[in-house]
PDB file of N, CA, C and O in Angstrom:
ATOM      1  N   UNK A   1      40.200 -62.847-195.551  1.00  0.00           N
ATOM      2  CA  UNK A   1      40.810 -63.747-196.508  1.00  0.00           C
ATOM      3  C   UNK A   1      40.835 -65.151-195.916  1.00  0.00           C
ATOM      4  O   UNK A   1      41.186 -65.329-194.750  1.00  0.00           O
ATOM      5  N   UNK A   2      40.467 -66.136-196.707  1.00  0.00           N
ATOM      6  CA  UNK A   2      40.446 -67.504-196.200  1.00  0.00           C
ATOM      7  C   UNK A   2      41.658 -68.258-196.695  1.00  0.00           C
ATOM      8  O   UNK A   2      42.139 -68.027-197.804  1.00  0.00           O
ATOM      9  N   UNK A   3      42.139 -69.146-195.882  1.00  0.00           N
ATOM     10  CA  UNK A   3      43.245 -70.017-196.292  1.00  0.00           C
ATOM     11  C   UNK A   3      42.702 -71.146-197.151  1.00  0.00           C
ATOM     12  O   UNK A   3      41.499 -71.406-197.161  1.00  0.00           O
ATOM     13  N   UNK A   4      43.568 -71.797-197.850  1.00  0.00           N
ATOM     14  CA  UNK A   4      43.158 -72.917-198.689  1.00  0.00           C
ATOM     15  C   UNK A   4      42.594 -74.034-197.819  1.00  0.00           C
ATOM     16  O   UNK A   4      41.635 -74.696-198.218  1.00  0.00           O
ATOM     17  N   UNK A   5      43.158 -74.251-196.662  1.00  0.00           N
ATOM     18  CA  UNK A   5      42.703 -75.317-195.777  1.00  0.00           C
ATOM     19  C   UNK A   5      41.289 -75.056-195.277  1.00  0.00           C
ATOM     20  O   UNK A   5      40.559 -76.004-194.986  1.00  0.00           O
ATOM     21  N   UNK A   6      40.880 -73.775-195.168  1.00  0.00           N
ATOM     22  CA  UNK A   6      39.553 -73.442-194.656  1.00  0.00           C
ATOM     23  C   UNK A   6      38.493 -73.412-195.753  1.00  0.00           C
ATOM     24  O   UNK A   6      37.302 -73.406-195.443  1.00  0.00           O
ATOM     25  N   UNK A   7      38.880 -73.393-196.995  1.00  0.00           N
ATOM     26  CA  UNK A   7      37.907 -73.317-198.070  1.00  0.00           C
ATOM     27  C   UNK A   7      37.166 -74.656-198.197  1.00  0.00           C
ATOM     28  O   UNK A   7      37.713 -75.694-197.822  1.00  0.00           O
ATOM     29  N   UNK A   8      35.935 -74.650-198.719  1.00  0.00           N
ATOM     30  CA  UNK A   8      35.136 -75.878-198.763  1.00  0.00           C
ATOM     31  C   UNK A   8      35.752 -77.000-199.586  1.00  0.00           C
ATOM     32  O   UNK A   8      35.590 -78.166-199.224  1.00  0.00           O
ATOM     33  N   UNK A   9      36.427 -76.712-200.640  1.00  0.00           N
ATOM     34  CA  UNK A   9      36.983 -77.761-201.490  1.00  0.00           C
ATOM     35  C   UNK A   9      38.423 -78.096-201.178  1.00  0.00           C
ATOM     36  O   UNK A   9      39.069 -78.783-201.970  1.00  0.00           O
ATOM     37  N   UNK A  10      38.952 -77.643-200.063  1.00  0.00           N
ATOM     38  CA  UNK A  10      40.368 -77.828-199.748  1.00  0.00           C
ATOM     39  C   UNK A  10      40.730 -79.293-199.575  1.00  0.00           C
ATOM     40  O   UNK A  10      41.841 -79.692-199.924  1.00  0.00           O
ATOM     41  N   UNK A  11      39.835 -80.095-199.054  1.00  0.00           N
ATOM     42  CA  UNK A  11      40.156 -81.497-198.799  1.00  0.00           C
ATOM     43  C   UNK A  11      40.266 -82.291-200.099  1.00  0.00           C
ATOM     44  O   UNK A  11      40.982 -83.291-200.154  1.00  0.00           O
ATOM     45  N   UNK A  12      39.558 -81.851-201.151  1.00  0.00           N
ATOM     46  CA  UNK A  12      39.570 -82.611-202.407  1.00  0.00           C
ATOM     47  C   UNK A  12      40.580 -82.082-203.415  1.00  0.00           C
ATOM     48  O   UNK A  12      40.793 -82.707-204.454  1.00  0.00           O
ATOM     49  N   UNK A  13      41.196 -80.962-203.137  1.00  0.00           N
ATOM     50  CA  UNK A  13      42.165 -80.410-204.081  1.00  0.00           C
ATOM     51  C   UNK A  13      43.446 -81.213-204.079  1.00  0.00           C
ATOM     52  O   UNK A  13      43.906 -81.696-203.045  1.00  0.00           O
ATOM     53  N   UNK A  14      44.010 -81.342-205.272  1.00  0.00           N
ATOM     54  CA  UNK A  14      45.290 -82.024-205.405  1.00  0.00           C
ATOM     55  C   UNK A  14      46.367 -80.988-205.633  1.00  0.00           C
ATOM     56  O   UNK A  14      46.094 -79.922-206.185  1.00  0.00           O
ATOM     57  N   UNK A  15      47.571 -81.280-205.224  1.00  0.00           N
ATOM     58  CA  UNK A  15      48.661 -80.344-205.527  1.00  0.00           C
ATOM     59  C   UNK A  15      48.925 -80.321-207.032  1.00  0.00           C
ATOM     60  O   UNK A  15      48.698 -81.313-207.726  1.00  0.00           O
ATOM     61  N   UNK A  16      49.392 -79.210-207.514  1.00  0.00           N
ATOM     62  CA  UNK A  16      49.658 -79.050-208.940  1.00  0.00           C
ATOM     63  C   UNK A  16      50.880 -79.875-209.308  1.00  0.00           C
ATOM     64  O   UNK A  16      51.945 -79.730-208.707  1.00  0.00           O
ATOM     65  N   UNK A  17      50.717 -80.742-210.301  1.00  0.00           N
ATOM     66  CA  UNK A  17      51.818 -81.588-210.763  1.00  0.00           C
ATOM     67  C   UNK A  17      52.469 -80.904-211.955  1.00  0.00           C
ATOM     68  O   UNK A  17      51.970 -80.980-213.078  1.00  0.00           O
ATOM     69  N   UNK A  18      53.574 -80.244-211.704  1.00  0.00           N
ATOM     70  CA  UNK A  18      54.255 -79.523-212.770  1.00  0.00           C
ATOM     71  C   UNK A  18      54.877 -80.474-213.790  1.00  0.00           C
ATOM     72  O   UNK A  18      55.046 -80.100-214.951  1.00  0.00           O
ATOM     73  N   UNK A  19      55.218 -81.677-213.385  1.00  0.00           N
ATOM     74  CA  UNK A  19      55.780 -82.655-214.308  1.00  0.00           C
ATOM     75  C   UNK A  19      54.778 -83.070-215.371  1.00  0.00           C
ATOM     76  O   UNK A  19      55.137 -83.255-216.534  1.00  0.00           O
ATOM     77  N   UNK A  20      53.514 -83.218-214.968  1.00  0.00           N
ATOM     78  CA  UNK A  20      52.475 -83.588-215.932  1.00  0.00           C
ATOM     79  C   UNK A  20      52.256 -82.462-216.929  1.00  0.00           C
ATOM     80  O   UNK A  20      52.015 -82.717-218.109  1.00  0.00           O
ATOM     81  N   UNK A  21      52.337 -81.239-216.473  1.00  0.00           N
ATOM     82  CA  UNK A  21      52.168 -80.092-217.374  1.00  0.00           C
ATOM     83  C   UNK A  21      53.300 -80.061-218.394  1.00  0.00           C
ATOM     84  O   UNK A  21      53.067 -79.799-219.574  1.00  0.00           O
ATOM     85  N   UNK A  22      54.506 -80.324-217.952  1.00  0.00           N
ATOM     86  CA  UNK A  22      55.656 -80.342-218.866  1.00  0.00           C
ATOM     87  C   UNK A  22      55.541 -81.484-219.867  1.00  0.00           C
ATOM     88  O   UNK A  22      55.863 -81.309-221.043  1.00  0.00           O
ATOM     89  N   UNK A  23      55.081 -82.664-219.412  1.00  0.00           N
ATOM     90  CA  UNK A  23      54.918 -83.798-220.316  1.00  0.00           C
ATOM     91  C   UNK A  23      53.856 -83.495-221.372  1.00  0.00           C
ATOM     92  O   UNK A  23      54.016 -83.859-222.537  1.00  0.00           O
ATOM     93  N   UNK A  24      52.777 -82.833-220.966  1.00  0.00           N
ATOM     94  CA  UNK A  24      51.712 -82.485-221.907  1.00  0.00           C
ATOM     95  C   UNK A  24      52.224 -81.485-222.941  1.00  0.00           C
ATOM     96  O   UNK A  24      51.924 -81.614-224.128  1.00  0.00           O
ATOM     97  N   UNK A  25      52.992 -80.492-222.499  1.00  0.00           N
ATOM     98  CA  UNK A  25      53.546 -79.518-223.443  1.00  0.00           C
ATOM     99  C   UNK A  25      54.530 -80.190-224.398  1.00  0.00           C
ATOM    100  O   UNK A  25      54.561 -79.860-225.583  1.00  0.00           O
ATOM    101  N   UNK A  26      55.328 -81.122-223.898  1.00  0.00           N
ATOM    102  CA  UNK A  26      56.279 -81.832-224.748  1.00  0.00           C
ATOM    103  C   UNK A  26      55.534 -82.701-225.759  1.00  0.00           C
ATOM    104  O   UNK A  26      55.935 -82.788-226.919  1.00  0.00           O
ATOM    105  N   UNK A  27      54.448 -83.347-225.321  1.00  0.00           N
ATOM    106  CA  UNK A  27      53.650 -84.163-226.228  1.00  0.00           C
ATOM    107  C   UNK A  27      53.025 -83.300-227.317  1.00  0.00           C
ATOM    108  O   UNK A  27      53.014 -83.695-228.483  1.00  0.00           O
ATOM    109  N   UNK A  28      52.510 -82.143-226.960  1.00  0.00           N
ATOM    110  CA  UNK A  28      51.912 -81.250-227.948  1.00  0.00           C
ATOM    111  C   UNK A  28      52.962 -80.729-228.927  1.00  0.00           C
ATOM    112  O   UNK A  28      52.631 -80.383-230.061  1.00  0.00           O
ATOM    113  N   UNK A  29      54.199 -80.672-228.508  1.00  0.00           N
ATOM    114  CA  UNK A  29      55.275 -80.252-229.396  1.00  0.00           C
ATOM    115  C   UNK A  29      55.710 -81.395-230.306  1.00  0.00           C
ATOM    116  O   UNK A  29      55.972 -81.178-231.489  1.00  0.00           O
ATOM    117  N   UNK A  30      55.789 -82.610-229.765  1.00  0.00           N
ATOM    118  CA  UNK A  30      56.319 -83.739-230.520  1.00  0.00           C
ATOM    119  C   UNK A  30      55.268 -84.426-231.399  1.00  0.00           C
ATOM    120  O   UNK A  30      55.625 -85.087-232.374  1.00  0.00           O
ATOM    121  N   UNK A  31      54.009 -84.285-231.077  1.00  0.00           N
ATOM    122  CA  UNK A  31      52.957 -84.954-231.851  1.00  0.00           C
ATOM    123  C   UNK A  31      52.932 -84.514-233.314  1.00  0.00           C
ATOM    124  O   UNK A  31      52.870 -85.380-234.187  1.00  0.00           O
ATOM    125  N   UNK A  32      52.976 -83.219-233.632  1.00  0.00           N
ATOM    126  CA  UNK A  32      53.028 -82.848-235.059  1.00  0.00           C
ATOM    127  C   UNK A  32      54.288 -83.364-235.755  1.00  0.00           C
ATOM    128  O   UNK A  32      54.241 -83.736-236.927  1.00  0.00           O
ATOM    129  N   UNK A  33      55.399 -83.387-235.046  1.00  0.00           N
ATOM    130  CA  UNK A  33      56.622 -83.927-235.643  1.00  0.00           C
ATOM    131  C   UNK A  33      56.474 -85.417-235.925  1.00  0.00           C
ATOM    132  O   UNK A  33      56.917 -85.900-236.967  1.00  0.00           O
ATOM    133  N   UNK A  34      55.853 -86.147-235.002  1.00  0.00           N
ATOM    134  CA  UNK A  34      55.669 -87.582-235.182  1.00  0.00           C
ATOM    135  C   UNK A  34      54.741 -87.877-236.355  1.00  0.00           C
ATOM    136  O   UNK A  34      54.850 -88.936-236.973  1.00  0.00           O
ATOM    137  N   UNK A  35      53.845 -86.973-236.667  1.00  0.00           N
ATOM    138  CA  UNK A  35      52.943 -87.168-237.795  1.00  0.00           C
ATOM    139  C   UNK A  35      53.626 -86.762-239.101  1.00  0.00           C
ATOM    140  O   UNK A  35      53.494 -87.456-240.109  1.00  0.00           O
ATOM    141  N   UNK A  36      54.350 -85.649-239.088  1.00  0.00           N
ATOM    142  CA  UNK A  36      54.914 -85.111-240.321  1.00  0.00           C
ATOM    143  C   UNK A  36      56.176 -85.837-240.785  1.00  0.00           C
ATOM    144  O   UNK A  36      56.417 -85.926-241.989  1.00  0.00           O
ATOM    145  N   UNK A  37      56.974 -86.351-239.875  1.00  0.00           N
ATOM    146  CA  UNK A  37      58.217 -87.014-240.293  1.00  0.00           C
ATOM    147  C   UNK A  37      57.971 -88.249-241.161  1.00  0.00           C
ATOM    148  O   UNK A  37      58.657 -88.396-242.172  1.00  0.00           O
ATOM    149  N   UNK A  38      57.042 -89.139-240.834  1.00  0.00           N
ATOM    150  CA  UNK A  38      56.798 -90.266-241.758  1.00  0.00           C
ATOM    151  C   UNK A  38      56.256 -89.812-243.121  1.00  0.00           C
ATOM    152  O   UNK A  38      56.605 -90.390-244.150  1.00  0.00           O
ATOM    153  N   UNK A  39      55.418 -88.796-243.128  1.00  0.00           N
ATOM    154  CA  UNK A  39      54.895 -88.287-244.403  1.00  0.00           C
ATOM    155  C   UNK A  39      56.034 -87.702-245.234  1.00  0.00           C
ATOM    156  O   UNK A  39      56.133 -87.965-246.432  1.00  0.00           O
ATOM    157  N   UNK A  40      56.887 -86.914-244.598  1.00  0.00           N
ATOM    158  CA  UNK A  40      58.033 -86.337-245.307  1.00  0.00           C
ATOM    159  C   UNK A  40      58.969 -87.444-245.801  1.00  0.00           C
ATOM    160  O   UNK A  40      59.538 -87.331-246.887  1.00  0.00           O
ATOM    161  N   UNK A  41      59.131 -88.507-245.017  1.00  0.00           N
ATOM    162  CA  UNK A  41      59.970 -89.632-245.439  1.00  0.00           C
ATOM    163  C   UNK A  41      59.408 -90.332-246.664  1.00  0.00           C
ATOM    164  O   UNK A  41      60.161 -90.714-247.560  1.00  0.00           O
ATOM    165  N   UNK A  42      58.098 -90.505-246.712  1.00  0.00           N
ATOM    166  CA  UNK A  42      57.487 -91.133-247.893  1.00  0.00           C
ATOM    167  C   UNK A  42      57.673 -90.263-249.128  1.00  0.00           C
ATOM    168  O   UNK A  42      57.966 -90.777-250.208  1.00  0.00           O
ATOM    169  N   UNK A  43      57.504 -88.947-248.980  1.00  0.00           N
ATOM    170  CA  UNK A  43      57.733 -88.056-250.113  1.00  0.00           C
ATOM    171  C   UNK A  43      59.196 -88.099-250.554  1.00  0.00           C
ATOM    172  O   UNK A  43      59.485 -88.110-251.751  1.00  0.00           O
ATOM    173  N   UNK A  44      60.106 -88.122-249.604  1.00  0.00           N
ATOM    174  CA  UNK A  44      61.531 -88.155-249.925  1.00  0.00           C
ATOM    175  C   UNK A  44      61.886 -89.433-250.692  1.00  0.00           C
ATOM    176  O   UNK A  44      62.643 -89.391-251.662  1.00  0.00           O
ATOM    177  N   UNK A  45      61.341 -90.552-250.257  1.00  0.00           N
ATOM    178  CA  UNK A  45      61.632 -91.813-250.950  1.00  0.00           C
ATOM    179  C   UNK A  45      61.026 -91.841-252.350  1.00  0.00           C
ATOM    180  O   UNK A  45      61.595 -92.449-253.257  1.00  0.00           O
ATOM    181  N   UNK A  46      59.893 -91.198-252.532  1.00  0.00           N
ATOM    182  CA  UNK A  46      59.252 -91.220-253.850  1.00  0.00           C
ATOM    183  C   UNK A  46      59.931 -90.280-254.843  1.00  0.00           C
ATOM    184  O   UNK A  46      59.656 -90.361-256.040  1.00  0.00           O
ATOM    185  N   UNK A  47      60.802 -89.398-254.382  1.00  0.00           N
ATOM    186  CA  UNK A  47      61.505 -88.504-255.302  1.00  0.00           C
ATOM    187  C   UNK A  47      62.450 -89.263-256.231  1.00  0.00           C
ATOM    188  O   UNK A  47      62.676 -88.836-257.363  1.00  0.00           O
ATOM    189  N   UNK A  48      62.997 -90.364-255.772  1.00  0.00           N
ATOM    190  CA  UNK A  48      63.959 -91.115-256.568  1.00  0.00           C
ATOM    191  C   UNK A  48      63.325 -92.109-257.530  1.00  0.00           C
ATOM    192  O   UNK A  48      64.038 -92.753-258.299  1.00  0.00           O
ATOM    193  N   UNK A  49      62.015 -92.247-257.506  1.00  0.00           N
ATOM    194  CA  UNK A  49      61.352 -93.219-258.375  1.00  0.00           C
ATOM    195  C   UNK A  49      61.030 -92.631-259.732  1.00  0.00           C
ATOM    196  O   UNK A  49      60.847 -91.422-259.872  1.00  0.00           O
ATOM    197  N   UNK A  50      60.964 -93.489-260.720  1.00  0.00           N
ATOM    198  CA  UNK A  50      60.665 -93.081-262.085  1.00  0.00           C
ATOM    199  C   UNK A  50      59.144 -93.137-262.293  1.00  0.00           C
ATOM    200  O   UNK A  50      58.569 -94.224-262.250  1.00  0.00           O
ATOM    201  N   UNK A  51      58.480 -91.998-262.515  1.00  0.00           N
ATOM    202  CA  UNK A  51      57.026 -92.021-262.665  1.00  0.00           C
ATOM    203  C   UNK A  51      56.553 -92.697-263.939  1.00  0.00           C
ATOM    204  O   UNK A  51      55.382 -93.065-264.037  1.00  0.00           O
ATOM    205  N   UNK A  52      57.426 -92.871-264.914  1.00  0.00           N
ATOM    206  CA  UNK A  52      57.003 -93.531-266.152  1.00  0.00           C
ATOM    207  C   UNK A  52      56.840 -95.037-265.965  1.00  0.00           C
ATOM    208  O   UNK A  52      56.281 -95.707-266.833  1.00  0.00           O
ATOM    209  N   UNK A  53      57.316 -95.576-264.853  1.00  0.00           N
ATOM    210  CA  UNK A  53      57.167 -96.999-264.584  1.00  0.00           C
ATOM    211  C   UNK A  53      55.800 -97.351-264.007  1.00  0.00           C
ATOM    212  O   UNK A  53      55.481 -98.530-263.852  1.00  0.00           O
ATOM    213  N   UNK A  54      54.995 -96.351-263.690  1.00  0.00           N
ATOM    214  CA  UNK A  54      53.661 -96.598-263.154  1.00  0.00           C
ATOM    215  C   UNK A  54      52.766 -97.067-264.292  1.00  0.00           C
ATOM    216  O   UNK A  54      52.605 -96.350-265.279  1.00  0.00           O
ATOM    217  N   UNK A  55      52.184 -98.247-264.178  1.00  0.00           N
ATOM    218  CA  UNK A  55      51.336 -98.742-265.266  1.00  0.00           C
ATOM    219  C   UNK A  55      50.029 -97.948-265.342  1.00  0.00           C
ATOM    220  O   UNK A  55      49.419 -97.633-264.321  1.00  0.00           O
ATOM    221  N   UNK A  56      49.622 -97.638-266.548  1.00  0.00           N
ATOM    222  CA  UNK A  56      48.379 -96.909-266.754  1.00  0.00           C
ATOM    223  C   UNK A  56      47.497 -97.673-267.734  1.00  0.00           C
ATOM    224  O   UNK A  56      47.971 -98.077-268.796  1.00  0.00           O
ATOM    225  N   UNK A  57      46.234 -97.879-267.403  1.00  0.00           N
ATOM    226  CA  UNK A  57      45.353 -98.609-268.316  1.00  0.00           C
ATOM    227  C   UNK A  57      44.925 -97.777-269.521  1.00  0.00           C
ATOM    228  O   UNK A  57      44.344 -98.328-270.455  1.00  0.00           O
ATOM    229  N   UNK A  58      45.190 -96.474-269.533  1.00  0.00           N
ATOM    230  CA  UNK A  58      44.736 -95.615-270.624  1.00  0.00           C
ATOM    231  C   UNK A  58      45.769 -95.422-271.726  1.00  0.00           C
ATOM    232  O   UNK A  58      45.442 -94.875-272.780  1.00  0.00           O
ATOM    233  N   UNK A  59      47.000 -95.855-271.510  1.00  0.00           N
ATOM    234  CA  UNK A  59      48.045 -95.673-272.515  1.00  0.00           C
ATOM    235  C   UNK A  59      47.741 -96.551-273.728  1.00  0.00           C
ATOM    236  O   UNK A  59      47.486 -97.748-273.591  1.00  0.00           O
ATOM    237  N   UNK A  60      47.771 -95.948-274.908  1.00  0.00           N
ATOM    238  CA  UNK A  60      47.550 -96.674-276.141  1.00  0.00           C
ATOM    239  C   UNK A  60      46.087 -96.792-276.538  1.00  0.00           C
ATOM    240  O   UNK A  60      45.785 -97.400-277.564  1.00  0.00           O
ATOM    241  N   UNK A  61      45.175 -96.232-275.762  1.00  0.00           N
ATOM    242  CA  UNK A  61      43.753 -96.288-276.111  1.00  0.00           C
ATOM    243  C   UNK A  61      43.309 -94.934-276.649  1.00  0.00           C
ATOM    244  O   UNK A  61      43.861 -93.908-276.251  1.00  0.00           O
ATOM    245  N   UNK A  62      42.322 -94.907-277.547  1.00  0.00           N
ATOM    246  CA  UNK A  62      41.859 -93.633-278.097  1.00  0.00           C
ATOM    247  C   UNK A  62      41.080 -92.824-277.063  1.00  0.00           C
ATOM    248  O   UNK A  62      40.489 -93.361-276.126  1.00  0.00           O
ATOM    249  N   UNK A  63      41.108 -91.531-277.272  1.00  0.00           N
ATOM    250  CA  UNK A  63      40.376 -90.622-276.395  1.00  0.00           C
ATOM    251  C   UNK A  63      38.895 -90.700-276.750  1.00  0.00           C
ATOM    252  O   UNK A  63      38.560 -90.674-277.934  1.00  0.00           O
ATOM    253  N   UNK A  64      37.997 -90.795-275.771  1.00  0.00           N
ATOM    254  CA  UNK A  64      36.573 -90.844-276.076  1.00  0.00           C
ATOM    255  C   UNK A  64      36.094 -89.530-276.691  1.00  0.00           C
ATOM    256  O   UNK A  64      36.607 -88.458-276.371  1.00  0.00           O
ATOM    257  N   UNK A  65      35.101 -89.630-277.580  1.00  0.00           N
ATOM    258  CA  UNK A  65      34.563 -88.434-278.230  1.00  0.00           C
ATOM    259  C   UNK A  65      33.725 -87.638-277.242  1.00  0.00           C
ATOM    260  O   UNK A  65      32.946 -88.204-276.475  1.00  0.00           O
ATOM    261  N   UNK A  66      33.890 -86.329-277.266  1.00  0.00           N
ATOM    262  CA  UNK A  66      33.098 -85.452-276.412  1.00  0.00           C
ATOM    263  C   UNK A  66      33.034 -84.080-277.067  1.00  0.00           C
ATOM    264  O   UNK A  66      33.839 -83.755-277.940  1.00  0.00           O
ATOM    265  N   UNK A  67      32.073 -83.288-276.635  1.00  0.00           N
ATOM    266  CA  UNK A  67      31.964 -81.925-277.156  1.00  0.00           C
ATOM    267  C   UNK A  67      31.655 -80.991-275.990  1.00  0.00           C
ATOM    268  O   UNK A  67      30.910 -81.332-275.071  1.00  0.00           O
ATOM    269  N   UNK A  68      32.239 -79.827-276.058  1.00  0.00           N
ATOM    270  CA  UNK A  68      32.036 -78.821-275.015  1.00  0.00           C
ATOM    271  C   UNK A  68      31.377 -77.587-275.624  1.00  0.00           C
ATOM    272  O   UNK A  68      31.688 -77.222-276.758  1.00  0.00           O
ATOM    273  N   UNK A  69      30.484 -76.946-274.900  1.00  0.00           N
ATOM    274  CA  UNK A  69      29.915 -75.703-275.411  1.00  0.00           C
ATOM    275  C   UNK A  69      30.971 -74.597-275.378  1.00  0.00           C
ATOM    276  O   UNK A  69      31.870 -74.635-274.538  1.00  0.00           O
ATOM    277  N   UNK A  70      30.879 -73.629-276.265  1.00  0.00           N
ATOM    278  CA  UNK A  70      31.867 -72.545-276.246  1.00  0.00           C
ATOM    279  C   UNK A  70      31.734 -71.732-274.971  1.00  0.00           C
ATOM    280  O   UNK A  70      30.647 -71.577-274.414  1.00  0.00           O
ATOM    281  N   UNK A  71      32.837 -71.234-274.541  1.00  0.00           N
ATOM    282  CA  UNK A  71      32.875 -70.448-273.306  1.00  0.00           C
ATOM    283  C   UNK A  71      32.794 -68.968-273.668  1.00  0.00           C
ATOM    284  O   UNK A  71      33.818 -68.318-273.879  1.00  0.00           O
ATOM    285  N   UNK A  72      31.601 -68.452-273.738  1.00  0.00           N
ATOM    286  CA  UNK A  72      31.403 -67.047-274.097  1.00  0.00           C
ATOM    287  C   UNK A  72      31.548 -66.129-272.900  1.00  0.00           C
ATOM    288  O   UNK A  72      31.879 -64.954-273.062  1.00  0.00           O
ATOM    289  N   UNK A  73      31.312 -66.630-271.723  1.00  0.00           N
ATOM    290  CA  UNK A  73      31.385 -65.792-270.520  1.00  0.00           C
ATOM    291  C   UNK A  73      32.810 -65.280-270.304  1.00  0.00           C
ATOM    292  O   UNK A  73      32.994 -64.142-269.872  1.00  0.00           O
ATOM    293  N   UNK A  74      33.804 -66.089-270.593  1.00  0.00           N
ATOM    294  CA  UNK A  74      35.190 -65.676-270.386  1.00  0.00           C
ATOM    295  C   UNK A  74      35.559 -64.529-271.329  1.00  0.00           C
ATOM    296  O   UNK A  74      36.296 -63.623-270.941  1.00  0.00           O
ATOM    297  N   UNK A  75      35.055 -64.562-272.563  1.00  0.00           N
ATOM    298  CA  UNK A  75      35.374 -63.491-273.505  1.00  0.00           C
ATOM    299  C   UNK A  75      34.741 -62.174-273.078  1.00  0.00           C
ATOM    300  O   UNK A  75      35.377 -61.124-273.175  1.00  0.00           O
ATOM    301  N   UNK A  76      33.497 -62.214-272.607  1.00  0.00           N
ATOM    302  CA  UNK A  76      32.837 -60.975-272.199  1.00  0.00           C
ATOM    303  C   UNK A  76      33.491 -60.392-270.958  1.00  0.00           C
ATOM    304  O   UNK A  76      33.538 -59.171-270.807  1.00  0.00           O
ATOM    305  N   UNK A  77      33.986 -61.217-270.085  1.00  0.00           N
ATOM    306  CA  UNK A  77      34.676 -60.721-268.897  1.00  0.00           C
ATOM    307  C   UNK A  77      35.981 -60.050-269.317  1.00  0.00           C
ATOM    308  O   UNK A  77      36.356 -59.012-268.770  1.00  0.00           O
ATOM    309  N   UNK A  78      36.671 -60.647-270.290  1.00  0.00           N
ATOM    310  CA  UNK A  78      37.935 -60.063-270.758  1.00  0.00           C
ATOM    311  C   UNK A  78      37.686 -58.726-271.464  1.00  0.00           C
ATOM    312  O   UNK A  78      38.486 -57.799-271.331  1.00  0.00           O
ATOM    313  N   UNK A  79      36.607 -58.623-272.198  1.00  0.00           N
ATOM    314  CA  UNK A  79      36.306 -57.369-272.886  1.00  0.00           C
ATOM    315  C   UNK A  79      36.011 -56.239-271.912  1.00  0.00           C
ATOM    316  O   UNK A  79      36.429 -55.100-272.122  1.00  0.00           O
ATOM    317  N   UNK A  80      35.280 -56.565-270.837  1.00  0.00           N
ATOM    318  CA  UNK A  80      34.967 -55.532-269.847  1.00  0.00           C
ATOM    319  C   UNK A  80      36.208 -55.100-269.061  1.00  0.00           C
ATOM    320  O   UNK A  80      36.302 -53.946-268.642  1.00  0.00           O
ATOM    321  N   UNK A  81      37.143 -56.000-268.862  1.00  0.00           N
ATOM    322  CA  UNK A  81      38.307 -55.662-268.056  1.00  0.00           C
ATOM    323  C   UNK A  81      39.271 -54.776-268.832  1.00  0.00           C
ATOM    324  O   UNK A  81      40.033 -54.027-268.221  1.00  0.00           O
ATOM    325  N   UNK A  82      39.261 -54.837-270.160  1.00  0.00           N
ATOM    326  CA  UNK A  82      40.235 -54.048-270.927  1.00  0.00           C
ATOM    327  C   UNK A  82      39.702 -52.704-271.318  1.00  0.00           C
ATOM    328  O   UNK A  82      40.403 -51.926-271.965  1.00  0.00           O
TER     329      UNK A  82
END
C-alpha cells in the first residue's frame, strides 16, 4: 500500500475544501428559489389587476369570414368507441 505522499500526483493534490462544497450545495439550493420568487411575485401582483383594462385592437371589429371543412374523423372515432 502506498501513502499519499509517495504517490506520483501527491505534490499537486490540494486538500479537500469542505467549505467550498457546502457553498456549492447552498447555491444549488438557493438558485431555484432566486429564480422562482420574482416570477411568483409578478404573478401575485397581477392577481389584483383588472384584465378588462387591457386595451385590445380587436374589440368592436367584425370577425373575418372563414370556412372550415367538416370534421368527419371525430364522428367515426366516436362511433367505433361506443
